[in-house]
DRENMAR-636253 format. One record per residue (C-alpha): residue number from 0; residue in one letter; z, x, y. Coordinates in pm, 1 decimal, padded with zeros to 6 digits. Layout:
node seq:NUM | type:A | up:Z | east:X | north:Y .
...
! end
This chain:
node seq:0 | type:M | up:-01572.6 | east:-02427.6 | north:-03641.7 .
node seq:1 | type:S | up:-01605.8 | east:-02084.7 | north:-03831.5 .
node seq:2 | type:P | up:-01468.5 | east:-01765.2 | north:-03694.8 .
node seq:3 | type:R | up:-01684.6 | east:-01505.8 | north:-03542.1 .
node seq:4 | type:R | up:-01767.6 | east:-01173.4 | north:-03705.0 .
node seq:5 | type:G | up:-01503.1 | east:-01021.1 | north:-03938.9 .
node seq:6 | type:G | up:-01256.8 | east:-01290.2 | north:-03918.2 .
node seq:7 | type:E | up:-01201.1 | east:-01264.5 | north:-03528.7 .
node seq:8 | type:K | up:-01137.4 | east:-01584.4 | north:-03350.3 .
node seq:9 | type:L | up:-01280.8 | east:-01652.5 | north:-02996.6 .
node seq:10 | type:G | up:-01059.0 | east:-01567.9 | north:-02720.1 .
node seq:11 | type:G | up:-00890.4 | east:-01242.3 | north:-02844.8 .
node seq:12 | type:T | up:-00583.5 | east:-01122.5 | north:-02694.5 .
node seq:13 | type:T | up:-00447.0 | east:-01206.2 | north:-02350.2 .
node seq:14 | type:E | up:-00247.4 | east:-00882.2 | north:-02306.1 .
node seq:15 | type:R | up:-00410.7 | east:-00638.7 | north:-02068.0 .
node seq:16 | type:H | up:-00408.7 | east:-00265.5 | north:-02083.8 .
node seq:17 | type:R | up:-00221.5 | east:-00117.5 | north:-01792.8 .
node seq:18 | type:P | up:-00252.1 | east:00257.5 | north:-01746.6 .
node seq:19 | type:K | up:00073.5 | east:00450.9 | north:-01677.5 .
node seq:20 | type:D | up:-00043.5 | east:00717.3 | north:-01423.4 .
node seq:21 | type:G | up:-00045.7 | east:00505.0 | north:-01113.2 .
node seq:22 | type:W | up:-00369.3 | east:00291.6 | north:-01159.3 .
node seq:23 | type:R | up:-00572.2 | east:00595.1 | north:-01062.8 .
node seq:24 | type:V | up:-00865.4 | east:00509.8 | north:-01283.3 .
node seq:25 | type:F | up:-01197.9 | east:00387.6 | north:-01175.1 .
node seq:26 | type:I | up:-01489.0 | east:00249.9 | north:-01381.2 .
node seq:27 | type:S | up:-01815.2 | east:00450.2 | north:-01299.3 .
node seq:28 | type:G | up:-02164.9 | east:00319.9 | north:-01302.3 .
node seq:29 | type:D | up:-02222.1 | east:00365.9 | north:-01683.1 .
node seq:30 | type:G | up:-01889.3 | east:00188.9 | north:-01755.6 .
node seq:31 | type:N | up:-01672.7 | east:00494.7 | north:-01864.1 .
node seq:32 | type:R | up:-01341.7 | east:00517.2 | north:-01742.1 .
node seq:33 | type:E | up:-01259.6 | east:00831.7 | north:-01549.1 .
node seq:34 | type:R | up:-00955.5 | east:00965.8 | north:-01357.3 .
node seq:35 | type:D | up:-00988.8 | east:00912.2 | north:-00987.4 .
node seq:36 | type:E | up:-00819.5 | east:01195.7 | north:-00802.3 .
node seq:37 | type:M | up:-00803.9 | east:01093.6 | north:-00449.0 .
node seq:38 | type:G | up:-01005.0 | east:01342.1 | north:-00250.1 .
node seq:39 | type:S | up:-00961.0 | east:01443.0 | north:00098.2 .
node seq:40 | type:G | up:-01272.9 | east:01261.8 | north:00226.0 .
node seq:41 | type:L | up:-01290.5 | east:01102.2 | north:00566.1 .
node seq:42 | type:T | up:-01210.2 | east:00758.5 | north:00444.6 .
node seq:43 | type:V | up:-00898.9 | east:00859.8 | north:00244.7 .
node seq:44 | type:T | up:-00781.7 | east:01054.8 | north:00559.4 .
node seq:45 | type:L | up:-00853.7 | east:00779.9 | north:00799.6 .
node seq:46 | type:L | up:-00661.1 | east:00539.4 | north:00541.6 .
node seq:47 | type:R | up:-00367.6 | east:00779.8 | north:00543.0 .
node seq:48 | type:V | up:-00352.4 | east:00820.8 | north:00904.8 .
node seq:49 | type:W | up:-00380.8 | east:00431.6 | north:00963.6 .
node seq:50 | type:M | up:-00086.6 | east:00366.6 | north:00715.5 .
node seq:51 | type:F | up:00149.7 | east:00605.1 | north:00893.1 .
node seq:52 | type:A | up:00031.7 | east:00538.6 | north:01267.0 .
node seq:53 | type:V | up:00075.3 | east:00154.5 | north:01272.5 .
node seq:54 | type:P | up:00453.7 | east:00169.0 | north:01151.2 .
node seq:55 | type:I | up:00520.9 | east:00443.6 | north:01398.4 .
node seq:56 | type:V | up:00346.7 | east:00260.4 | north:01695.1 .
node seq:57 | type:M | up:00549.1 | east:-00046.5 | north:01603.4 .
node seq:58 | type:I | up:00880.6 | east:00150.5 | north:01605.8 .
node seq:59 | type:A | up:00786.6 | east:00324.6 | north:01932.1 .
node seq:60 | type:T | up:00670.8 | east:-00012.9 | north:02090.1 .
node seq:61 | type:G | up:00990.4 | east:-00194.8 | north:01973.7 .
node seq:62 | type:V | up:01236.1 | east:00091.7 | north:02129.8 .
node seq:63 | type:I | up:01031.5 | east:00121.0 | north:02432.9 .
node seq:64 | type:F | up:01015.1 | east:-00250.2 | north:02511.3 .
node seq:65 | type:A | up:01377.6 | east:-00319.1 | north:02380.6 .
node seq:66 | type:G | up:01481.7 | east:-00044.1 | north:02664.5 .
node seq:67 | type:V | up:01276.5 | east:-00235.1 | north:02922.3 .
node seq:68 | type:A | up:01432.7 | east:-00562.1 | north:02820.1 .
node seq:69 | type:A | up:01789.7 | east:-00417.8 | north:02824.8 .
node seq:70 | type:A | up:01740.8 | east:-00286.1 | north:03164.6 .
node seq:71 | type:D | up:01634.2 | east:-00639.8 | north:03263.6 .
node seq:72 | type:E | up:01922.8 | east:-00795.7 | north:03079.0 .
node seq:73 | type:S | up:01693.4 | east:-01010.5 | north:02851.3 .
node seq:74 | type:W | up:01896.2 | east:-01003.6 | north:02552.0 .
node seq:75 | type:A | up:01676.8 | east:-01224.1 | north:02332.7 .
node seq:76 | type:L | up:01379.2 | east:-00983.1 | north:02396.2 .
node seq:77 | type:V | up:01596.4 | east:-00693.5 | north:02305.8 .
node seq:78 | type:A | up:01682.0 | east:-00874.4 | north:01991.3 .
node seq:79 | type:M | up:01312.7 | east:-00942.2 | north:01904.5 .
node seq:80 | type:M | up:01213.9 | east:-00564.7 | north:01975.0 .
node seq:81 | type:V | up:01489.4 | east:-00454.0 | north:01740.5 .
node seq:82 | type:I | up:01354.8 | east:-00679.2 | north:01476.8 .
node seq:83 | type:V | up:00981.7 | east:-00537.2 | north:01545.2 .
node seq:84 | type:A | up:01133.4 | east:-00190.7 | north:01511.5 .
node seq:85 | type:F | up:01321.0 | east:-00271.0 | north:01197.6 .
node seq:86 | type:L | up:00999.5 | east:-00417.3 | north:01053.8 .
node seq:87 | type:G | up:00807.8 | east:-00105.7 | north:01156.2 .
node seq:88 | type:V | up:01062.8 | east:00113.6 | north:00958.7 .
node seq:89 | type:V | up:01029.4 | east:-00120.5 | north:00655.4 .
node seq:90 | type:L | up:00657.9 | east:-00098.8 | north:00674.7 .
node seq:91 | type:L | up:00688.5 | east:00286.6 | north:00688.3 .
node seq:92 | type:I | up:00879.4 | east:00303.9 | north:00397.6 .
node seq:93 | type:L | up:00647.5 | east:00062.0 | north:00201.9 .
node seq:94 | type:H | up:00355.9 | east:00265.3 | north:00313.4 .
node seq:95 | type:W | up:00509.9 | east:00592.2 | north:00202.9 .
node seq:96 | type:W | up:00589.7 | east:00436.8 | north:-00142.0 .
node seq:97 | type:V | up:00230.5 | east:00323.2 | north:-00185.1 .
node seq:98 | type:L | up:00090.5 | east:00645.8 | north:-00092.4 .
node seq:99 | type:Y | up:00334.6 | east:00817.1 | north:-00321.5 .
node seq:100 | type:R | up:00288.1 | east:00588.8 | north:-00590.1 .
node seq:101 | type:F | up:-00106.2 | east:00547.0 | north:-00593.3 .
node seq:102 | type:G | up:-00196.4 | east:00856.9 | north:-00422.7 .
node seq:103 | type:K | up:-00295.7 | east:01215.4 | north:-00537.2 .
node seq:104 | type:E | up:00049.2 | east:01363.3 | north:-00501.1 .
node seq:105 | type:S | up:00399.0 | east:01307.9 | north:-00347.9 .
node seq:106 | type:P | up:00416.5 | east:01360.8 | north:00039.4 .
! end
């Protein structure tokens, strides 16, 4: 089988271009790549609130129910609630990093 135009073979390179600016690009309707400065629209605001509210609620719930379980001397439940609160802290740190890394500016 003969090579395609100008000596190029089918398939091309497998290496993908990865932008260095936190993937803040999008492809517009006409195919041009433009910078996406995350605006302060309603959906972005709701996303940011959701990403911070869920871990904070997890932490609060874990602490409150751990206190209730400790008062009832149910130590297995206390341990589980401490784990839930710890996972809430981990999730909060992860969401903070995601918003910093892929967001408009650092918090």
